[in-house]
C-alpha positions as CSV (number, residue, x, y, z in Angstrom):
1,X,9.1,51.7,118.5
2,X,8.7,53.0,114.8
3,X,11.3,53.4,112.2
4,X,10.6,57.0,111.7
5,X,13.6,59.3,111.9
6,X,14.2,62.9,112.6
7,X,16.7,64.8,110.5
8,X,19.1,67.2,112.3
9,X,18.5,70.7,111.1
10,X,22.2,71.5,111.8
11,X,24.2,68.7,110.2
12,X,21.4,66.8,108.3
13,X,22.1,63.5,110.1
14,X,19.1,61.2,110.4
15,X,18.3,60.3,114.1
16,X,15.7,58.0,115.6
17,X,12.3,59.5,116.4
18,X,12.9,59.2,120.1
19,X,16.3,61.0,120.1
20,X,16.4,64.3,121.8
21,X,19.8,65.5,120.5
22,X,21.7,64.7,117.3
23,X,24.0,61.8,117.6
24,X,26.4,63.4,115.2
25,X,26.8,67.1,116.3
26,X,24.9,67.1,119.6
27,X,22.5,69.9,118.7
28,X,19.0,69.5,120.2
29,X,16.5,68.0,117.7
30,X,13.3,69.9,116.8
31,X,10.6,67.4,116.5
32,X,7.8,68.5,114.2
33,X,9.6,71.7,113.0
34,X,10.8,72.4,109.5
35,X,14.5,71.9,108.8
36,X,15.0,75.3,107.2
37,X,18.5,75.8,108.8
38,X,21.5,75.3,106.5
39,X,23.4,72.1,106.8
40,X,26.9,72.3,108.5
41,X,29.1,71.2,111.3
42,X,28.5,74.4,113.3
43,X,25.2,75.9,114.5
44,X,23.9,78.8,112.5
45,X,20.4,79.3,113.9
46,X,19.5,82.5,115.8
47,X,19.4,81.0,119.3
48,X,22.7,79.2,119.0
49,X,24.4,82.4,117.7
50,X,22.9,84.4,120.5
51,X,24.3,81.8,123.0
52,X,27.8,81.9,121.4
53,X,27.7,85.8,121.3
54,X,26.9,85.8,125.1
55,X,29.9,83.6,125.9
56,X,32.2,85.7,123.8
57,X,30.9,88.9,125.3
58,X,31.5,87.4,128.8
59,X,35.1,86.6,128.0
60,X,35.8,90.0,126.6
61,X,34.2,91.7,129.6
62,X,36.5,89.6,131.9
63,X,39.6,90.6,129.9
64,X,38.7,94.3,130.1
65,X,38.1,94.1,133.9
66,X,41.5,92.5,134.3
67,X,43.2,95.2,132.3
68,X,41.5,97.9,134.3
69,X,42.4,96.3,137.7
70,X,46.0,95.9,136.7
71,X,46.2,99.6,135.7
72,X,45.2,100.5,139.3
73,X,48.3,98.7,140.7
74,X,51.4,99.6,138.6
75,X,54.2,97.0,138.8
76,X,56.9,99.7,139.2
77,X,56.8,100.8,142.9
78,X,59.1,103.7,142.2
79,X,56.6,105.3,139.9
80,X,54.6,106.6,142.9
81,X,57.6,108.0,144.7
82,X,58.1,111.7,144.3
83,X,61.6,112.9,143.5
84,X,62.9,115.1,146.3
85,X,63.9,118.6,145.3
86,X,67.4,119.3,146.5
87,X,67.6,122.2,148.9
88,X,70.2,124.9,148.1
89,X,73.5,124.7,150.0
90,X,74.1,127.8,152.2
91,X,77.0,129.9,151.1
92,X,80.0,130.0,153.3
93,X,80.6,133.2,155.2
94,X,83.4,135.4,154.2
95,X,84.4,136.2,157.8
96,X,88.0,135.1,158.5
97,X,88.4,132.5,161.3
98,X,90.2,133.5,164.5
99,X,93.9,132.9,164.6
100,X,94.7,130.3,167.3
101,X,96.9,131.5,170.1
102,X,100.4,130.0,170.1
103,X,100.8,127.2,172.6
104,X,103.8,126.2,174.6
105,X,106.2,123.9,172.8
106,X,105.8,120.3,173.9
107,X,108.7,118.8,175.8
108,X,111.0,116.7,173.6
109,X,111.6,114.2,176.5
110,X,108.7,111.7,176.9
111,X,107.2,111.2,180.3
112,X,108.8,108.1,181.8
113,X,106.4,105.2,182.5
114,X,106.4,104.2,186.2
115,X,107.9,100.8,186.7
116,X,106.6,98.0,189.0
117,X,109.8,97.9,191.2
118,X,112.4,100.2,192.7
119,X,116.2,99.7,192.6
120,X,118.7,101.1,195.2
121,X,122.5,101.0,195.3
122,X,124.7,101.0,198.4
123,X,127.5,99.2,200.3
124,X,125.5,97.3,203.0
125,X,122.2,95.4,203.3
126,X,119.9,95.1,206.4
127,X,118.3,91.9,207.6
128,X,115.5,92.1,205.1
129,X,117.9,92.5,202.1
130,X,117.4,96.3,201.6
131,X,120.3,98.7,201.1
132,X,120.9,100.6,204.3
133,X,122.4,103.7,202.9
134,X,121.9,104.8,199.3
135,X,125.1,105.5,197.2
136,X,125.2,107.0,193.7
137,X,129.0,107.0,193.0
138,X,131.4,104.1,193.7
139,X,135.2,104.2,194.0
140,X,137.4,101.1,193.7
141,X,137.8,100.9,197.5
142,X,134.0,100.7,198.1
143,X,131.7,97.6,198.3
144,X,129.0,97.4,195.6
145,X,125.6,96.2,196.7
146,X,122.0,96.6,195.3
147,X,118.5,95.8,196.3
148,X,115.3,95.6,194.2
149,X,111.8,95.8,195.7
150,X,108.5,94.9,193.9
151,X,105.3,95.7,195.9
152,X,103.3,92.8,194.6
153,X,106.1,90.2,194.9
154,X,108.3,88.8,192.2
155,X,106.0,86.0,191.2
156,X,108.9,84.1,189.8
157,X,112.1,82.3,191.0
158,X,114.5,84.2,188.8
159,X,115.1,87.9,187.8
160,X,117.6,89.2,185.2
161,X,120.1,92.0,185.6
162,X,121.5,94.0,182.7
163,X,124.0,97.0,182.8
164,X,124.6,99.5,180.0
165,X,127.0,102.4,179.7
166,X,125.0,105.6,179.5
167,X,127.7,108.0,178.2
168,X,128.7,105.6,175.5
169,X,125.6,105.2,173.3
170,X,124.1,102.6,175.8
171,X,126.7,100.0,175.2
172,X,125.8,96.8,177.1
173,X,128.6,95.9,179.5
174,X,126.7,93.2,181.4
175,X,124.3,91.1,179.3
176,X,121.2,89.9,181.0
177,X,122.2,87.5,183.8
178,X,119.7,85.5,185.8
179,X,119.6,85.6,189.6
180,X,117.6,83.3,191.8
181,X,114.9,84.9,194.0
182,X,111.9,83.8,196.2
183,X,108.7,84.2,194.2
184,X,106.7,85.1,197.3
185,X,109.1,87.8,198.5
186,X,108.9,91.5,197.7
187,X,112.6,92.4,198.4
188,X,115.8,90.9,197.1
189,X,119.3,92.3,197.9
190,X,122.8,91.2,196.8
191,X,126.3,92.2,197.7
192,X,128.2,92.1,194.5
193,X,131.7,92.7,195.9
194,X,134.4,95.4,195.5
195,X,133.5,98.2,193.1
196,X,137.1,97.9,191.8
197,X,136.0,94.9,189.7
198,X,133.5,97.1,187.8
199,X,136.0,100.0,187.5
200,X,138.6,97.6,186.1
201,X,136.2,95.9,183.6
202,X,134.1,98.8,182.5
203,X,136.1,101.9,183.3
204,X,134.9,105.1,185.0
205,X,131.7,106.6,183.7
206,X,127.9,106.6,184.2
207,X,125.9,103.4,184.0
208,X,122.3,102.2,184.1
209,X,121.3,99.0,185.9
210,X,118.1,97.3,184.7
211,X,116.1,94.5,186.3
212,X,113.8,92.3,184.3
213,X,111.1,89.7,185.2
214,X,110.9,87.7,182.0
215,X,110.8,90.3,179.2
216,X,109.3,93.0,181.4
217,X,111.5,95.8,182.7
218,X,110.5,96.2,186.4
219,X,113.3,98.5,187.8
220,X,116.0,100.8,186.5
221,X,118.5,103.2,188.1
222,X,121.8,105.0,187.3
223,X,125.1,104.9,189.2
224,X,128.6,106.2,188.6
225,X,132.0,104.6,188.7
226,X,135.0,106.8,189.6
227,X,138.8,106.2,189.7
228,X,139.1,107.2,193.3
């Protein structure tokens, strides 16, 4: 191998004769050609400049294509929506409305809710515990008895009786008092005793007897006490 060297036309570095590229700047060496190109770190010959121009042109073309594609797909989706044009509201007609016909006045008294049981007053009970003959007014000489009947059965072993005076702002004269019953039975009757006891304690007047199962009112009925 000879000691001849090849000077790089780009950077001026001396390279061995057998070298194909400059060991300093990497530019291909031109064996047997004049080093007319100016010395520097960057290539200035025509072929290198053409290559660099081609790369720059490719990059610019890619940027332009990207800008064009992005303009076809706007980021604001609402830009393509058309604003609806409000339709005019029709004017109200000037014709007067018909005057409604007067209706009958509603009844001031509410419709009573049917209760689960029935209550009957009398002086005697039959074998099943029902009142034999219904009585509404009791005098001191009469016997007071009552029977209550629930179609589905009492379902409990105790019912509660309560008595209020109707003609005296519903004053309670007998607070709720428990009475034992058969839970499976549907009828319960009881002979209270002489009506004179009620007349003496409560006085003559109109009363309402109420029967409860727990807190539920299941039967209610009025009766009257008289002096004689």
